[in-house]
C-alpha positions, 0 to 999 in steps of 0.5 A: 609493719604498718607499711605494705611495701618493704625495701630490702637493703644488704650491707656486706660489711665486716670491717667492724668485726674481728672475725671475717665472714659476716659480709656474706650474711645478706646473701645467706638470708636471701638464699634462705628464702627471704623474698618469697616468704615476705611475699607469701605474707602479703608484702610487696618487696623491692630488693635494692641490692647491697650497699657498696662496702670496701673490703679489708684486704684493700683498706688500711686498718687505720687507728687501732682503737677504731679500726677501719673507721673512715671506711665504716663511716663511708658505708654507713653514710651510703646506707643512711642515704638509702634509708632516707630515700626508702622512707621518703617513698613510703616503704619500710626498710629491712636491713640485712647485715653485715656486722652490727656497725651497720646499725649506725647508718640504719638508725641515722637514716631513720632518725633523719627521716622522722626528724623531717616530720618533726617526730622521733623514733625509739629503738629496741636493740636485741643483743648478747653485747651492749655495743656501748664501747668507745675507742677509749674503752674498747679492748679490741678496737672493733667498731661493731662493739660501739654502734649503740653508743654511737646512736646515742651520741657517744663515739667518733664524730664521723659516726655520731654526727651524720646529718650534722646532729647527735644523738640520733635516738634519745637514750631514754627511748632505747631498750637493750634486751638479752645482754649477757657479755659486757666489757669491764670498761663498758659497764659504766657506759651502760649504767650511766647512759640512760638506756634501759638494759635487760640482761639475761638474768632479768629474762630468767627472773621475770620472763621474756613477755614481761621484759618485752612489754616493758621494752616496747613501752620504753621505745614507744613513749612519745615516739612515732614507733621504734626500730628493731636491731636484732643481732643473731648472737642474742640467740643461744649458739645451740640454735644460732651457731653461725654468728660473729661473736657467739656467747653461751646462755642466750635466748632459746628458739621459742623465746626469740620467736616470742620476742618478735611476735610481741613486737609485731603485736604492738603495731609500733615497729617502723623498720627492722635489721638483722645482723651478724649472720656468719655463714663461715661459722654456720651449719647448713645455713641454719642461722640464716634460716632462723634469721628469716624465720624471726623476720617473718614472726616480726612481720606477722607470721602466726602459728594459727 
């Protein structure tokens, strides 16, 4: 990361998910030694605590095809404002989710911050899922299956039109890495979006190094740098059992670290978020511990 000051922002949001528990993800990652390990790498760290988020028990579900939409939009607006403030102070945001709908607020705040400088950002989205459903195609109505679509301008206006413009990131500057489970009605969205999607088959055939170098080039071209949105379900559940939506056949332990190391080597990462850590599904907090390890690799930790 170019900046030496990191602002940690927790977002205990699980309104967008179908399974409870990811709201405890920020605490799980902090407990896994995040602050001390960042400091050991030489960063100055300011933990801003958690963005206030409504709880499902006290909130109406609303429209079944976009469940808890007003509450998610409110949380994302608060997060976007916090990101904007952090960037204006010259710090690099490190966001701890929460479900992946968190990324709508993260990317909105980053996009606005760089737009003020007449610059744009790229995006590397590492995920088992495409996250490009809309309310019309979603089989569940869970908003955590829609955030990438929202970032590139497709979806409900409260999520796509934050700060009054859309899209927040140009599709041609987005790389989606590690996909292995896509809903049937979502497939045309991915194919026709302009986003470059790299599936697990691509990784198997070409190798992770080639895929990541291409993803970095896509997200870097004509941008001030790129944001990394890491869903822990991108890692195989053998290594990361405590996630919101586990899918077999994901990145291995070493592949996940290599992806982060290559991102670090590029010198182009502006910010990072890690989402979908679910302590309810975890074993002795090992998924949160791996999440912290991967953050360290992205921020410069090396074997030698």
